[in-house]
MARSE-112042 format. One record per residue: z, x, y of N, C-alpha, C in turn; residue in three letters. Coordinates in steps of 0.05 Angstrom, whole numbers, plus 5000, padded with zeros to 4 digits. Example, Ala and Ser with C-alpha at 12.3 -4.5 7.8 and 13.67 -1.06 7.14 Angstrom:
<nodes>
515652644886515652464910515652644934ALA;514252574955514352734979515752585001SER;
</nodes>
This chain:
<nodes>
500050174976500050005000500050175025MET;501350405024501450585047498650665056LYS;496950735037494250815044492750595058ALA;493150345050491750125063492750075091ARG;495450095094496550065121495450285140VAL;495350535130494350755147491350715152GLU;489950605133487050555137486550355160LYS;488150145160487849945182488550075209VAL;490750215211491450345236489450555244PHE;488050675225485950875231483650755246GLY;483250495243481050355257482050235284HIS;484550265291485650155316485750365337LEU;484550315360484650505382484650345409ASP;486950365424489350505418491050365396PRO;492750515383494350405362496750255373LYS;497250015364499749875371502049995356PRO;504449935365506850045352507449905325GLU;506349675321506749525296504449325293ALA;504149235269502149025263503548805249LEU;503248555259504548325248502548135236LEU;502848075210501147885196502847655186LEU;501847405190503547175184501946965169ALA;503146855148502046635133503146375144ASN;501446175145502445895150502645765122SER;501545525119501545395093498645385083VAL;498345365056495745365044494045135056GLU;491545165064489945405059490045615081PRO;491945595100492045775123493746015116HIS;492846165096494146415087492346645095LEU;493446855106491947085115491347275092ASP;488847295084488147475062489047765067GLY;489147835093489948115099492948165094SER;494547945094497347975085497448085057PHE;495647985040495548075012494048335009PHE;492448405029491148665028493348885032TYR;495148845051497249045056499549015035LEU;500248775029502348715009501048634983PHE;500448834967498748794943500448684920ASP;500948424921502448284901500648074888VAL;500348084861498347914849498947624845PRO;501447544849502247264844503747154867SER;503446884872504946744892503346664917GLY;504246444929502946354954503946494978LEU;506546544980507846675003507346515029PHE;507546245026507346085050509646145069GLU;509046165095511046225115512046505115GLY;510946685099511846965098510447125119SER;511647355126510547535146510647815136THR;508847985146508948275140508748425166ALA;510448625169510448805192509749085183VAL;507449185192506549455184506749645208ALA;507049905201507550115221505550335218TYR;504950485239502950705237503450915216PRO;506050955208506751155188506251055159ASP;505250805156504650705130506750535118GLY;509050515130511250345120510650045125ASN;511849885109511349595110513949445104LEU;514649255122516849065117515548795111ASP;516448665090515548395083517848205083VAL;517547985098519547765098518447555079LEU;519447535055518347365034519747095033SER;518246895026519446635019521246674994SER;523446524992525046544968523546454943PRO;521446294946519946194923518546424908LEU;517946644922516546864910518247124909GLU;520947084911522647324913522447504889ALA;522147394865521947564842519447754843THR;517147634849514747794851514948004874SER;516047914896516348094919518048334912ALA;520348294899522148514893520948694871HIS;519448574853518048744833516148934846LEU;514648834866512749004880514249234895ALA;516549174906518049374921519149594903ALA;519649534878520649734859518749964855LYS;516149904858514150114852512950244877THR;514050174901512950284926515250344945ASP;515750604950518050674967517450634996ARG;514950575003514250515031514450215038HIS;515250055018515449765022518349685021LEU;519149525041521849405041521449095041THR;522748965022522548675020525148545030VAL;524848345046527148185056526647895047HIS;528747755039528447475031530347305047VAL;529647225071531447055087531946795074PRO;534346695077535146445064534746195082THR;534046255107533546035126531546125147SER;530345935161528446005182529846165204ARG;532246085210533746225231534346515224GLU;535046565199535546835189532946995190GLU;530746875182528147015183527347085212GLY;527646895230526946955258528747175269ASP;531247185262533047395272532247665261ALA;531447675236530547925224527948015237LEU;526147835241523547905254524048015282LEU;525847885296526547975323527748265322HIS;529348315302530548585300528348795294LYS;526348725278524248915271522348965294LEU;521848765311519748795330520548795360LEU;523048725365523748685394523448945410ASP;523749175397523549425412520649525414SER;518749385402515949475402514549365427LYS;513349545442511949465466509249335460GLY;507849435439505149325433505149245403SER;504049015397504048915370501248805364VAL;500148895341497448795333497748535318GLY;495848355323495648095309492848065297LEU;492747925275490147855263489147585275ASN;488047595299487347355313485547175296TYR;483947295279481947135264483346945244GLN;485747015235487146855214489646725224GLU;490746805246493246705256492946425268LEU;494646245260494445975271495545975300THR;494545775315495345755343498345705345HIS;499345535327502245475327503945725323GLN;503145905305504646155301504446335325GLN;502046345338501746515361503646425384PHE;503846165388505646055408508546125402LEU;509246115376511946185368512546485374LYS;510646655368511046945372511147005402PHE;509546865418509646905447512446845458GLU;513546625447516246545456518346745447LYS;518046845422520047025411520047305425MET;517547395432517247665444515747645470PHE;517047545491515647495516514547745530PRO;515647985523514748225536512748385520SER;512048285496510248435479507448435490ALA;506048655485503148675491501648625465ARG;500148405464498848335439496148485437TRP;495548585414493048725409491548575387VAL;488948515392487348385371486548595350ASP;487648575327487048765305484948665286ALA;483748435292481948305272479648495264SER;478348625283476048795276476949035259THR;479149155267480149385252480849305223ALA;482049075219482748985192480148935176ILE;478248805189475648755175474349015167LYS;474349215185473049475178474549605155ARG;477149585155478749715133478149575106ALA;477949315107477549165082474749175070ARG;472749245087469949225078469349435057VAL;470649655057470349855035472749845017THR;472249854991474349804972475450054959LYS;478050054953479250274938478950224908ASP;479850414892479450404863480850154851ALA;483150084860484549854849483049604855GLU;481949574879480449344886477849324869GLU;476549544866474049544850474549474821LEU;476849554811477549474783477849174781GLY;479149054800479548764799476948614804ARG;475348714822472648594827470948614802LEU;471048834788469548864763470448654742GLN;473048624740474048424721473148144728LYS;473348074754472447814763469447774758ALA;467847994762465047974757464447954727ALA;466048084711465648064682466047774673ASP;468047644684468647364677466247184686ILE;465247224710462947064719460547124702GLY;460047374695457747444678457947314651SER;460347314639460647194613459946894613ALA;460946754634460346464636457446424642VAL;456146584658453246554663451646574637ALA;452446744619451046764594451446514577ARG;453646384581454346144565453145894575GLU;452245884600451245634612448945504596ILE;446945664587444745524572445845364548PRO;447845464535448945324512450545084519GLY;451245044544452744814554450944574561MET;448444634565446644424576445944214556LEU;446243964565445443734548444143524566GLN;442043414557440643204573442542974578GLU;442642884603444442664610447142744621GLY;447843004618450443084629450243094660MET;452443054673452443054702452943344713THR;452243374738452843634751455843684750GLU;457443484755460343524754461343604727LEU;460143484706460943564679460443854673ALA;458043954682457444234678459344414694LEU;459744334720461544494736464344504724ALA;465344284714467944284701468144464677THR;466044464661465944634637465844934646GLU;464344994667464245264677466945364687MET;468345194701470945264711472945314688ASN;472745144668474545174645473945444631TYR;471345504628470645754614471545994630ARG;471345984656472346214672475246264667MET;476846044667479746084663480346164634MET;478746074616479046154588478546454585LYS;476746564601476046844600478047014617HIS;480046884630482047044644482247014674GLY;480646834686480846784714483346624721ALA;484446664745486546494754485446224765SER;482846224770481545974780478846054791GLY;477245844799474645904812475146014840PRO;473446194849473746314875472746144898SER;471345924891470445724910469545484894PHE;468845264907468045024893465345074879SER;465345054853462945114838460544934846THR;458345064851455844934858454144894834ILE;453444654827451444584807449544384819VAL;447044454821445044274832442744234813GLY;442343994802440143934784437743834801PHE;435343914792432843814804432843854834GLY;432243644850432043684879434543774893PRO;436843724880439443804892439644114893ASN;438144254877438144544878436944654903GLY;435644484919434344574944436344594967ALA;438844514963440844524984442744754976GLU;442744974991444245214982447145164978PRO;448445014995451344964992451944674983HIS;450444584964450744324953453344304937TYR;454744074938457044024921456143874896PHE;457043964873456443824848457343534849ALA;455543354839456143064840455242934814ALA;454142694816453742534792450942534781GLY;449042684793446342684782446342784753ARG;444742644736444542714708442242904702LYS;442643084684440543284677438343144662LEU;435843194671433443084659431543304651GLN;429943244631427943434622426043484645SER;425443744651423743814674425243904698GLY;427943884697429643964720430044274720ASP;429644394743430844654748433644614759SER;435244824758437944794768438945054780MET;440845034799442145254811445145234804VAL;446245454793449045464786450245704801CYS;451945644821453145854838456145824835ASP;457446034826460246014819461546294820PHE;464146304818465546554817468446514808GLY;469646744800472346744789474246904807ALA;476746824808478846984819480247134797PHE;480647394801482247544782484147714798TYR;486747664795488847794811488047804841ARG;487347574851486647514879483847604887ARG;482347754870479747854878477547684866TYR;475447644882473347444877470747554867ALA;469447414849466647464843464947224853SER;462347274854460547064864457847124851ASP;456946944834454446984819452846724819ILE;450246744821448546514819446346564798THR;445946374781443746384762442246114763ARG;439646134760437945894761436445864734SER;436445624724435245574697433245344699PHE;431645314678429945074676430544934650HIS;430544674651431344514628428944344619PHE;428144384594426044214582423244274592GLY;421744064597418844084603418344284626LYS;416444474621415944694640414944584667ARG;415844724688414844674715413644944724ASP;411044964724409745214730410345324758ASP;410645144777411345234804414145354805GLU;416045234792418745344793418945604777MET;417345634757417245894743416246114761LYS;414146044777413046244796415146304817LYS;416546104827418646144847420846324836VAL;421646274812423846444800422946734799HIS;420546784790419547054788419247194815GLU;418647034836418447144863421247214874LEU;423247044868425947114877426947364863VAL;426347394837427047644823425747884837GLU;423247854845421848074858423148144885GLU;423947934900425247974926427948114922ALA;429548034902432048174897431648464891GLN;429648524874429148804867428248964892GLN;426748844910425848974934428249044951ALA;430148864953432548924969434149154956ALA;434549134930436149344917434849614919LEU;432149624921430749874923431350034948ALA;432249894969432850034995435850045000VAL;437449924982440349914986441650194981LEU;442750305001444250564999445750605025ARG;447750785024449350835049447550925072PRO;448250835096446850915120444550735128GLY;443650565110441450385116442550145132VAL;441350065154442249825168442149575150PRO;444149405152444149165136441648995138GLY;440448985162438048825166435748925150LYS;435649195145433449305129433449205100ASP;435849175089436149075062435248775061VAL;436248615080435448335082432348315085HIS;431248475103428448445109426648525086ASN;427648705069426048785046425648545027ALA;427748385024427448145007425747935022ALA;426347895048424847695063421847745064ALA;421148005065418348085066416847985041LYS;418048015018416747914994416347614994VAL;418347465003418147175003416147085025ILE;416247215048414547135071411547195066ASP;411047375047408247435040407147245020ALA;408747055011407946854990407446585004SER;406646384989406346115000409045995009PRO;411246125004413846015010415246135034TYR;413646235053414746345077416446135091LYS;418846225100420746045114422545895095GLY;422245915069423945775050426345935041ARG;426646185051429046345047430546315073PHE;432746145072433946035096436746145102MET;437546355089440246465094440146765092HIS;442346885100442547175098442547265069GLY;441847525065441447625038444047645023LEU;446347685037448847715023451247745041GLY;453447795029456047815043457947995027HIS;459948095040462048245026463748055009SER;464848164988466748024971469248184968ILE;471448044963474048184960476147984956GLY;478147984973480347784972479347504979LEU;477147484993475747234999472947264987ASN;471747034980469047054969467047124991VAL;467647045016466247145040468247315054HIS;468047575051470347755058470047885085ASP;468447765103468547865131466048005141GLY;464148065123461748215131459348075118TRP;457248045134454847915124452348075129GLY;450148005115447748165117445347975122MET;444247995146441847835153440048005170ASN;438047875182435948025197436948135223GLN;439348075231440448175257442548395254LEU;443448445229445648635225444748925228VAL;445749055249445149335254447049525239GLU;449449425233451449595220450349715194GLU;450849965189449850095165451450025140PRO;450050025118451350005092453150245088ILE;455550205076457450425071458150445042GLU;458550695033459450735006462150595002GLU;462450454980464850314974464850014981GLY;462749934995462449645001461849494974MET;463049254972462449074950461148834963ALA;458548784956456948584969455348424949ILE;454448194958452548034942449748084951THR;447848054933444948064939443847804928ILE;443047614945442547344936440147214950GLU;437747314946435447164957435046904943PRO;433646714957433146454945430746334958GLY;429546144944427345974955428045684949ILE;427745514969428645234967426345054975TYR;425644874957423444684961424644404963LEU;424844294987426044034991424743824974ALA;426343664960425343454944424443534916GLY;424443794911423443904886425644064871HIS;426644274884428744434872428944704885GLY;430644874874431045134886431645344865GLY;431445594874432045824857433646024874VAL;435946104865437446324877438446504855ARG;438146764859439246964841441147134857ILE;443647134848445747274863447347454845GLU;447547704854449147904839451048044858ASP;453348124846455348294861454748584854ASP;454648744875454249034871456249184888VAL;456749434880458349614896456549844905VAL;456749914930455050124941456150394933VAL;454550564921455350834913454151044931THR;454751294926453851514943450851514945LYS;449451454923446551474923445051204922ASP;446550984920445250724918447250504912GLY;447250414888449050184881449350174851TYR;451350024842451549944814452349654812ARG;451349524792451849244788454749204779PHE;456048994790458548894779457948664760LEU;456148484768455248264751452948364733THR;452948264708451048374689449548164672THR;449847904679448447694663445447714668ALA;443847634648440947644651439947484676PRO;437947594689436847474714434147344710ARG;432847404688430047314685429847014681GLU;427446904685426846624682427546534654TYR;428946314651429646214624429245914623LEU;427745824603427445544597429345464574GLU;430945264579432745164558431544914546VAL;431344904520430144664507431844414512SER;430444194517431843944521432743834494ALA;
</nodes>
């Protein structure tokens, strides 16, 4: 945890005297709280973390997670855990930790307005520093522990992607397939899905962020299955597209074109390359086809404690790719009223290029009705 605290402060200029991260109630939990306080279990609603430039960390834990918090402290001498028994006790302790600090960093991007007003009242003389960008820059490249968990989450997603063809039955609903996919992820070791599983049959596959509903699978349908697993708080995100029953020659062509676009992007992916160049390599393939304009989103995003972990890749991103980034590569083509194809993989950027985290087959597959 010390290395992560120091990494965040390394991106802050000037450095505040302390950094304060605060959770509200689910879903308003700050992922960066868990980046600094690397504890794999618990909500920690209402908990706070105070970090210092020397790498030390004080955590004020909810009593509901006291066991997990104290276990974490046993293995890290730079971590001190406090478990206040009342709100008043917690506020008094926080005041003791921070009242002498002239400047305090806050994660404006995740802090609720209610909490900010509370801190302003508690520390009227504090100089607040927006630490959001520094936190994002620290989190965008992963350490070995993070990469291990991301790999496990990707392994779970890849295993389920391989199993989807065997789940398909004519007449099943999108919700039925999504439910089975979620069950399989947890059976393989996930703590849960990393986002609401997307299953779009037929024309519903043309909406990139479609929610699974009641449409029934019919022979001749293409489908988009976009899903991911949480493993010890870290997320995977994988999309595979299949065809069910009677062949659709156009959708087969579209699938092969999306595969080509993904490969074109991967061919230029390496440290130092602007993010827009990777996006544009995929877009160039699609725009040279009859489907120009049907790739309607950015090529990918960072993954980590959140499935969208703070960094994205589109035609405007000048920031260079960095070694250690974990990102998705997900070109797609969407034909309104007909269907869609998206192929999405998780990769980690290496010194010379990349390596796949997700490993399920990507090629066009027809599943017999």
